[in-house]
Backbone as XML, in Angstrom:
<?xml version="1.0"?>
<chain id="A" units="angstrom">
  <residue number="1" name="MET">
    <atom name="N" x="-18.496" y="91.956" z="28.672"/>
    <atom name="CA" x="-17.234" y="92.791" z="29.702"/>
    <atom name="C" x="-16.337" y="91.867" z="30.131"/>
  </residue>
  <residue number="2" name="ASN">
    <atom name="N" x="-15.006" y="92.808" z="30.167"/>
    <atom name="CA" x="-13.899" y="92.210" z="30.071"/>
    <atom name="C" x="-13.573" y="91.690" z="31.227"/>
  </residue>
  <residue number="3" name="ASP">
    <atom name="N" x="-12.402" y="91.198" z="31.626"/>
    <atom name="CA" x="-11.889" y="90.113" z="32.589"/>
    <atom name="C" x="-11.708" y="91.258" z="33.554"/>
  </residue>
  <residue number="4" name="TRP">
    <atom name="N" x="-12.051" y="91.267" z="35.103"/>
    <atom name="CA" x="-12.204" y="92.297" z="35.867"/>
    <atom name="C" x="-12.475" y="93.082" z="36.102"/>
  </residue>
  <residue number="5" name="THR">
    <atom name="N" x="-13.452" y="93.099" z="35.266"/>
    <atom name="CA" x="-14.809" y="94.376" z="35.557"/>
    <atom name="C" x="-16.193" y="93.996" z="36.529"/>
  </residue>
  <residue number="6" name="LYS">
    <atom name="N" x="-16.646" y="95.111" z="36.783"/>
    <atom name="CA" x="-17.960" y="94.942" z="37.209"/>
    <atom name="C" x="-19.047" y="95.697" z="36.746"/>
  </residue>
  <residue number="7" name="LYS">
    <atom name="N" x="-20.275" y="95.349" z="37.212"/>
    <atom name="CA" x="-21.532" y="96.066" z="36.726"/>
    <atom name="C" x="-22.573" y="96.147" z="38.381"/>
  </residue>
  <residue number="8" name="GLY">
    <atom name="N" x="-22.137" y="97.279" z="38.473"/>
    <atom name="CA" x="-23.306" y="97.448" z="39.654"/>
    <atom name="C" x="-24.675" y="97.924" z="39.408"/>
  </residue>
  <residue number="9" name="PHE">
    <atom name="N" x="-25.385" y="97.309" z="40.247"/>
    <atom name="CA" x="-27.169" y="97.579" z="40.005"/>
    <atom name="C" x="-27.391" y="98.086" z="41.559"/>
  </residue>
  <residue number="10" name="SER">
    <atom name="N" x="-28.400" y="98.700" z="41.356"/>
    <atom name="CA" x="-29.234" y="99.509" z="42.753"/>
    <atom name="C" x="-30.341" y="98.961" z="42.733"/>
  </residue>
  <residue number="11" name="ILE">
    <atom name="N" x="-31.192" y="98.182" z="43.558"/>
    <atom name="CA" x="-32.520" y="97.838" z="43.546"/>
    <atom name="C" x="-33.377" y="98.405" z="44.677"/>
  </residue>
  <residue number="12" name="ARG">
    <atom name="N" x="-34.402" y="99.252" z="44.054"/>
    <atom name="CA" x="-35.016" y="99.955" z="45.177"/>
    <atom name="C" x="-36.729" y="99.233" z="45.296"/>
  </residue>
  <residue number="13" name="ASN">
    <atom name="N" x="-37.195" y="98.768" z="46.400"/>
    <atom name="CA" x="-38.001" y="98.444" z="46.675"/>
    <atom name="C" x="-38.817" y="98.759" z="47.397"/>
  </residue>
  <residue number="14" name="GLY">
    <atom name="N" x="-39.916" y="99.928" z="47.592"/>
    <atom name="CA" x="-40.813" y="100.207" z="47.918"/>
    <atom name="C" x="-41.970" y="99.504" z="49.210"/>
  </residue>
  <residue number="15" name="SER">
    <atom name="N" x="-41.458" y="97.966" z="48.740"/>
    <atom name="CA" x="-42.509" y="97.092" z="49.812"/>
    <atom name="C" x="-42.780" y="96.842" z="50.958"/>
  </residue>
  <residue number="16" name="GLN">
    <atom name="N" x="-41.086" y="97.399" z="51.552"/>
    <atom name="CA" x="-40.651" y="97.371" z="52.835"/>
    <atom name="C" x="-40.405" y="95.710" z="53.306"/>
  </residue>
  <residue number="17" name="SER">
    <atom name="N" x="-40.132" y="95.028" z="51.994"/>
    <atom name="CA" x="-40.274" y="93.239" z="52.075"/>
    <atom name="C" x="-39.050" y="92.963" z="53.069"/>
  </residue>
  <residue number="18" name="SER">
    <atom name="N" x="-39.084" y="91.762" z="53.709"/>
    <atom name="CA" x="-37.935" y="91.517" z="54.649"/>
    <atom name="C" x="-36.962" y="90.737" z="53.888"/>
  </residue>
  <residue number="19" name="GLY">
    <atom name="N" x="-36.934" y="90.652" z="52.270"/>
    <atom name="CA" x="-36.090" y="89.718" z="52.272"/>
    <atom name="C" x="-36.405" y="90.186" z="50.269"/>
  </residue>
  <residue number="20" name="ALA">
    <atom name="N" x="-35.144" y="89.666" z="49.851"/>
    <atom name="CA" x="-35.042" y="90.037" z="48.444"/>
    <atom name="C" x="-34.421" y="88.397" z="47.884"/>
  </residue>
  <residue number="21" name="ASN">
    <atom name="N" x="-34.750" y="88.399" z="46.378"/>
    <atom name="CA" x="-33.852" y="86.939" z="45.856"/>
    <atom name="C" x="-33.654" y="86.918" z="44.534"/>
  </residue>
  <residue number="22" name="PHE">
    <atom name="N" x="-32.638" y="86.743" z="43.699"/>
    <atom name="CA" x="-32.325" y="87.164" z="42.478"/>
    <atom name="C" x="-31.466" y="86.020" z="41.724"/>
  </residue>
  <residue number="23" name="ILE">
    <atom name="N" x="-31.919" y="85.607" z="40.602"/>
    <atom name="CA" x="-31.584" y="84.743" z="39.963"/>
    <atom name="C" x="-30.986" y="85.577" z="38.415"/>
  </residue>
  <residue number="24" name="ILE">
    <atom name="N" x="-29.331" y="85.319" z="38.366"/>
    <atom name="CA" x="-28.723" y="85.944" z="37.851"/>
    <atom name="C" x="-28.279" y="85.016" z="36.446"/>
  </residue>
  <residue number="25" name="ASP">
    <atom name="N" x="-28.708" y="84.989" z="35.325"/>
    <atom name="CA" x="-28.856" y="84.505" z="34.094"/>
    <atom name="C" x="-27.451" y="84.739" z="33.253"/>
  </residue>
  <residue number="26" name="TRP">
    <atom name="N" x="-25.886" y="84.302" z="33.357"/>
    <atom name="CA" x="-25.527" y="84.765" z="32.273"/>
    <atom name="C" x="-24.854" y="83.459" z="31.599"/>
  </residue>
  <residue number="27" name="TYR">
    <atom name="N" x="-23.759" y="84.400" z="30.438"/>
    <atom name="CA" x="-23.203" y="83.263" z="29.458"/>
    <atom name="C" x="-21.782" y="84.485" z="29.182"/>
  </residue>
  <residue number="28" name="SER">
    <atom name="N" x="-20.757" y="83.004" z="28.992"/>
    <atom name="CA" x="-19.644" y="82.995" z="28.272"/>
    <atom name="C" x="-19.307" y="82.060" z="27.411"/>
  </residue>
  <residue number="29" name="SER">
    <atom name="N" x="-18.407" y="82.813" z="26.843"/>
    <atom name="CA" x="-18.257" y="81.572" z="25.372"/>
    <atom name="C" x="-16.734" y="80.920" z="25.949"/>
  </residue>
  <residue number="30" name="LYS">
    <atom name="N" x="-16.221" y="81.412" z="27.093"/>
    <atom name="CA" x="-14.597" y="80.701" z="27.943"/>
    <atom name="C" x="-15.804" y="80.316" z="29.341"/>
  </residue>
  <residue number="31" name="PRO">
    <atom name="N" x="-14.736" y="79.159" z="29.959"/>
    <atom name="CA" x="-15.062" y="78.401" z="30.939"/>
    <atom name="C" x="-14.806" y="79.573" z="32.174"/>
  </residue>
  <residue number="32" name="LEU">
    <atom name="N" x="-15.526" y="79.787" z="33.274"/>
    <atom name="CA" x="-15.164" y="80.402" z="33.723"/>
    <atom name="C" x="-16.241" y="80.366" z="35.136"/>
  </residue>
  <residue number="33" name="ARG">
    <atom name="N" x="-15.870" y="80.870" z="36.056"/>
    <atom name="CA" x="-16.662" y="80.796" z="37.399"/>
    <atom name="C" x="-16.596" y="82.402" z="38.064"/>
  </residue>
  <residue number="34" name="PRO">
    <atom name="N" x="-17.932" y="82.637" z="37.766"/>
    <atom name="CA" x="-18.040" y="84.649" z="38.499"/>
    <atom name="C" x="-18.215" y="84.765" z="40.073"/>
  </residue>
  <residue number="35" name="LEU">
    <atom name="N" x="-17.931" y="85.813" z="40.136"/>
    <atom name="CA" x="-18.385" y="85.991" z="41.488"/>
    <atom name="C" x="-19.438" y="86.664" z="41.774"/>
  </residue>
  <residue number="36" name="PHE">
    <atom name="N" x="-20.630" y="86.890" z="42.385"/>
    <atom name="CA" x="-21.464" y="87.246" z="42.578"/>
    <atom name="C" x="-21.581" y="87.965" z="43.669"/>
  </residue>
  <residue number="37" name="GLN">
    <atom name="N" x="-21.573" y="89.301" z="44.117"/>
    <atom name="CA" x="-21.534" y="90.072" z="45.657"/>
    <atom name="C" x="-22.821" y="90.359" z="45.548"/>
  </residue>
  <residue number="38" name="ALA">
    <atom name="N" x="-23.434" y="90.422" z="46.903"/>
    <atom name="CA" x="-24.626" y="91.880" z="47.363"/>
    <atom name="C" x="-23.866" y="92.572" z="48.574"/>
  </residue>
  <residue number="39" name="VAL">
    <atom name="N" x="-24.378" y="93.532" z="48.665"/>
    <atom name="CA" x="-24.955" y="94.094" z="49.924"/>
    <atom name="C" x="-25.967" y="94.956" z="50.043"/>
  </residue>
  <residue number="40" name="MET">
    <atom name="N" x="-26.358" y="94.862" z="51.531"/>
    <atom name="CA" x="-27.579" y="95.312" z="51.959"/>
    <atom name="C" x="-27.105" y="96.429" z="52.896"/>
  </residue>
  <residue number="41" name="VAL">
    <atom name="N" x="-27.552" y="97.457" z="52.738"/>
    <atom name="CA" x="-27.319" y="98.152" z="54.076"/>
    <atom name="C" x="-28.915" y="99.133" z="54.400"/>
  </residue>
  <residue number="42" name="GLY">
    <atom name="N" x="-29.044" y="99.154" z="55.751"/>
    <atom name="CA" x="-29.804" y="100.266" z="56.242"/>
    <atom name="C" x="-30.082" y="100.356" z="57.418"/>
  </residue>
  <residue number="43" name="GLY">
    <atom name="N" x="-30.890" y="101.299" z="58.030"/>
    <atom name="CA" x="-31.402" y="101.863" z="59.167"/>
    <atom name="C" x="-32.239" y="102.166" z="59.647"/>
  </residue>
  <residue number="44" name="LEU">
    <atom name="N" x="-31.881" y="102.590" z="60.904"/>
    <atom name="CA" x="-33.543" y="102.711" z="61.767"/>
    <atom name="C" x="-33.415" y="103.908" z="63.021"/>
  </residue>
  <residue number="45" name="GLY">
    <atom name="N" x="-33.589" y="105.379" z="63.016"/>
    <atom name="CA" x="-33.155" y="106.271" z="63.858"/>
    <atom name="C" x="-31.374" y="106.026" z="63.700"/>
  </residue>
  <residue number="46" name="ALA">
    <atom name="N" x="-30.989" y="106.165" z="64.939"/>
    <atom name="CA" x="-29.145" y="106.329" z="65.113"/>
    <atom name="C" x="-28.595" y="105.240" z="64.850"/>
  </residue>
  <residue number="47" name="GLN">
    <atom name="N" x="-29.682" y="103.725" z="64.884"/>
    <atom name="CA" x="-28.709" y="102.603" z="64.237"/>
    <atom name="C" x="-29.122" y="102.257" z="63.010"/>
  </residue>
  <residue number="48" name="ALA">
    <atom name="N" x="-27.873" y="101.647" z="62.281"/>
    <atom name="CA" x="-27.287" y="101.870" z="61.316"/>
    <atom name="C" x="-27.191" y="99.974" z="60.991"/>
  </residue>
  <residue number="49" name="PHE">
    <atom name="N" x="-27.238" y="98.805" z="60.080"/>
    <atom name="CA" x="-26.622" y="97.912" z="59.814"/>
    <atom name="C" x="-26.182" y="97.789" z="58.253"/>
  </residue>
  <residue number="50" name="SER">
    <atom name="N" x="-25.317" y="96.590" z="58.136"/>
    <atom name="CA" x="-25.131" y="96.199" z="56.337"/>
    <atom name="C" x="-24.408" y="94.773" z="56.789"/>
  </residue>
  <residue number="51" name="PHE">
    <atom name="N" x="-24.634" y="94.000" z="55.713"/>
    <atom name="CA" x="-23.772" y="93.265" z="55.535"/>
    <atom name="C" x="-23.560" y="92.573" z="53.420"/>
  </residue>
  <residue number="52" name="THR">
    <atom name="N" x="-22.767" y="91.698" z="53.731"/>
    <atom name="CA" x="-22.763" y="91.054" z="52.032"/>
    <atom name="C" x="-23.046" y="89.436" z="52.277"/>
  </residue>
  <residue number="53" name="THR">
    <atom name="N" x="-23.160" y="89.143" z="50.939"/>
    <atom name="CA" x="-23.537" y="87.830" z="50.874"/>
    <atom name="C" x="-22.724" y="87.324" z="49.333"/>
  </residue>
  <residue number="54" name="GLU">
    <atom name="N" x="-22.463" y="86.060" z="48.874"/>
    <atom name="CA" x="-21.928" y="85.668" z="47.753"/>
    <atom name="C" x="-23.405" y="85.167" z="47.025"/>
  </residue>
  <residue number="55" name="GLY">
    <atom name="N" x="-22.975" y="84.997" z="45.815"/>
    <atom name="CA" x="-24.021" y="83.849" z="45.175"/>
    <atom name="C" x="-23.902" y="83.089" z="45.135"/>
  </residue>
  <residue number="56" name="ILE">
    <atom name="N" x="-24.482" y="81.648" z="45.076"/>
    <atom name="CA" x="-24.368" y="80.105" z="44.760"/>
    <atom name="C" x="-24.411" y="79.472" z="43.625"/>
  </residue>
  <residue number="57" name="GLU">
    <atom name="N" x="-24.282" y="79.011" z="42.958"/>
    <atom name="CA" x="-24.727" y="78.008" z="41.743"/>
    <atom name="C" x="-25.736" y="77.505" z="41.788"/>
  </residue>
  <residue number="58" name="MET">
    <atom name="N" x="-26.578" y="77.646" z="41.100"/>
    <atom name="CA" x="-27.845" y="76.576" z="41.116"/>
    <atom name="C" x="-27.916" y="75.877" z="39.344"/>
  </residue>
  <residue number="59" name="GLU">
    <atom name="N" x="-28.228" y="74.832" z="39.548"/>
    <atom name="CA" x="-28.348" y="73.871" z="38.212"/>
    <atom name="C" x="-29.622" y="74.400" z="37.575"/>
  </residue>
  <residue number="60" name="ARG">
    <atom name="N" x="-29.353" y="74.980" z="35.907"/>
    <atom name="CA" x="-30.479" y="74.896" z="35.407"/>
    <atom name="C" x="-31.627" y="74.018" z="35.560"/>
  </residue>
  <residue number="61" name="MET">
    <atom name="N" x="-32.898" y="74.447" z="35.435"/>
    <atom name="CA" x="-34.198" y="73.739" z="35.316"/>
    <atom name="C" x="-34.526" y="73.291" z="33.848"/>
  </residue>
  <residue number="62" name="SER">
    <atom name="N" x="-34.868" y="72.499" z="33.461"/>
    <atom name="CA" x="-35.284" y="72.621" z="32.052"/>
    <atom name="C" x="-36.611" y="73.344" z="31.390"/>
  </residue>
  <residue number="63" name="GLU">
    <atom name="N" x="-37.018" y="73.741" z="30.418"/>
    <atom name="CA" x="-37.612" y="74.245" z="30.370"/>
    <atom name="C" x="-38.961" y="73.299" z="29.893"/>
  </residue>
</chain>
């Protein structure tokens, strides 16, 4: 991917779980600090909600 590009994903889970956790494994030949963001939207009847969150960096665990 080039600089300032984006990649969108839509993940549908029919289990009606109360949350989601994702680990994004990425690589770059250049030093950089990418920004990972998520948007959650939903609704029930006439009420709707949405929120956004940003990913946090985690240290890689040795295998």
